[in-house]
C-alpha angles and dihedrals in degrees: 000000000000112000128206116277104263092203094057110126091204112062090188089068096052113117136192110214120184132169115253116241114268130204091229127033092222094056119098114269123234117225114223121201118224107182118204116257092252093052092044093052089052090058098037097091092052104040098070088061090057089053088062095051099083095048094043092051091048098045104032106028085217096154126201098307098061094036087058088074092056096048130065116254089248141341108258134188123185092341095313120120111226128187112329104237093217090060090076090058127081129175106268137148089270096161092068092053127085119237087252091056091047092051089049090055093048090049093049091056089065088068092068091066103095118226089225090074090063121084103178089157092069102026117031114351139040120206133172092185102058138038118236094262097040093047093053091048092048090051093048094045096049095042089053091048089050091049092050088060087057091245093119121062126198091268092063092041089053090054091051091051091049094049091050092047092049093049091052091069091074091060090050090059090052092053092047090052092049092052092048092050092051102043093113089055089054092050092050091049089053090047090056092049096046090052089067111085095219096171105161093193094062113071089195086066094051093108088056090051092052089050090051092055091048090050090054091049092048093051090053092045091054088055090057098255125151098248133188133178104215118209110225099180134243138322120230114223125214091256091056096256121124132224130191115261117229111263120252116242117225123182137173132204114187132357103202106151091207091063132071117256120221128190118209114206122200144143134224101195117104144204119263115277134181131174090234090058088077104280116151090210138026102286092216097048110075106232126193113214116172093331095314118114111214123200142108111281097017094120098017100072124306100079093049092050091049091048092058091047092049091050088061091044092054091060090047094049092053092045089242118148113241109253089220136026108256128209128182129208110185123177136187105210105059095114091059101041106289094269111209096004099106091055091046092052091049090050092049096045095101096035122031094015098037097096097037114122100182137019121212125201124185101179102117139062143242120269093226137349088296117096113250146188118219116220104170146029132189121244124224138227109194119197140192116205110192124190117189126188130148120030091248142010113288137212108254093214093054101037103022109118092018100073134043103245122228092218092057091051092048095049089046096057094041088058089061094060100077139014124235088256091057099256114145108237098199108111114246098020100095092037092061094058117109109243121254107255125216089245092054092046089054090049091054091047091058096048117110105242132140111211094193092050090050091050094048093046090050091051099229129130095228141000133229089252130026102200126074100237096050092044095050092043092054091046094049117018108025126072121250136193118223124182108211106181151308125250126200094042126106110267106155122113115277129029134304122174098212135140105215114227095212130019130180126202121207117208138153139206116210112227127225135173123316096021121109120208093218091055092044090053091057093044095051095043093049093044096050092047090051092049090046091050090057089062090060089217123167089216121102126245124205121183120194131177109212100174127036108175118169124224120253126219131175133198108253090202092060113117089245090063091042087057091049093050091049092050093049091048091053097045101038100024090229137097114260121246112236107220143166132221120237090207130072127260100180095186091070093060091042091055090046096049097042102039104022088220127144114258134201129188111212109183120198101175121105119245089247098047093112100229110195089006138095117285095022110187149165125205124238088235092058092048093052096039093050093048084058091046094052099049090047091048090057088058094045090051089056088063097053093089107199103188131189120202118226 
């Protein structure tokens, strides 16, 4: 018999666990849970609601969303949040399943909770017969056997889940302590990575980029991962020459088919940086100033990649089994368009990516000082509009007034793209935008965002919109037209009285749901040609779309986001903001279209980290806190329970 832990500070958590009688001594024993009266009374008001779950799922096909209203947000005891009851639910075709099948699914989800998270020896139970891990596995196995014989109802199963969830907190503390004890190691690892000038835009730095990819691979090899450097071909340069692209690093830790598998995407190439560009410190020498670590690539994206790697290493160092299988896919060309990556992902769809359940991206930042999860990005359609007239540049004094100038035509049609108030004038663009729902409006209203601070930081006297909701909506979920420049015209210092023979405007239209780049291409091309025709110009117009990146949007009610919100709440003791990015991260949509997997963006960079700018940084606090966030997120993911019926 296993007696209650006499040293437990919480009598409500004391348990009496005794083996059930067995017909034969050699048969496996079933462990029955007898919670103390105090603990049982704590759960009593919640358990009846669990008893309704099976029948409601079977009869009403309500799914997770509607059941959420019938279940408490989380089980709590003396101020501690235990297992959120909705985390054992997942949208499924429940109506077509019998109550017995539904109970079988709920039982099977218990198997994903690794025994290595349980430390009964130190928290609840004392045993001289079993080690911590073996005891927890014995308990789980026999309880599941007992349940399969219909001797355990959902009430008892709920108690088991709650006990396991409560015991897990002690392992969390161990991991937090480990991260805190090794923060200098993390800083030094980042220092080594920052020292490599892995600028993907400069072909002269290509050897450094190759060295960076090898350093990533070696770090993962030393941790025992199954690592491969994947050749993705060559890059064609403007002069027709080719240069070898940096290999993509893939790595795998764990292949347990009973666990979820996550794939962490990141990149270790950086934007150009020079001291003379306005940096206060050497951009490739990590410098600690008042707890902020300055250096190119700290926030974008070397520190986030290292944080995910160190989250895996923390489990290894404490001899704790990873709650999920973890894969890494790290590239070196993100800052210049991820050359070769789309083809590589397509090629790996049925091999490396075939068993991946979830994809994690940490290549964005918070909106404020409040931690956030990103659930959407805008796409981008990038256009060239070329107007060609005379066969060569002309002297404006000799030919001005005699010819119709290409620049005048070009400026004229560009002026028809957008109104002074910011409304896009191209027919069909605004009409394709998904309407702003009341739920989304409320979400924007609750986001932490200071309009005045944003205005002052931007350095403008006034903004297009003065209230938070309108400003965020037009940054994130409405399309915009931006004119980026004109080539072919004189732009050097001084004066030159020339009429350019050919000029090309570069402009883009950010894409949002439910816009389609192929449709936008037709709309823009037709509209500009119709506006040009009205000018009755003899010049020639050519419109080309050179980029057509789709927007990406995730479901914030998906269990993956529920896991992210729960992890942020635990680490930072605050609810996460749910935000979008106004920019484009094409890899998210590529992963979604090619693999069909669920994706989450989990930013860790501060809103003032200066990604792509001078004096890029990341604080020590963010590095340590987000190491904690990532290892906890792995555990939370293990509780999301996506299940497929045979």
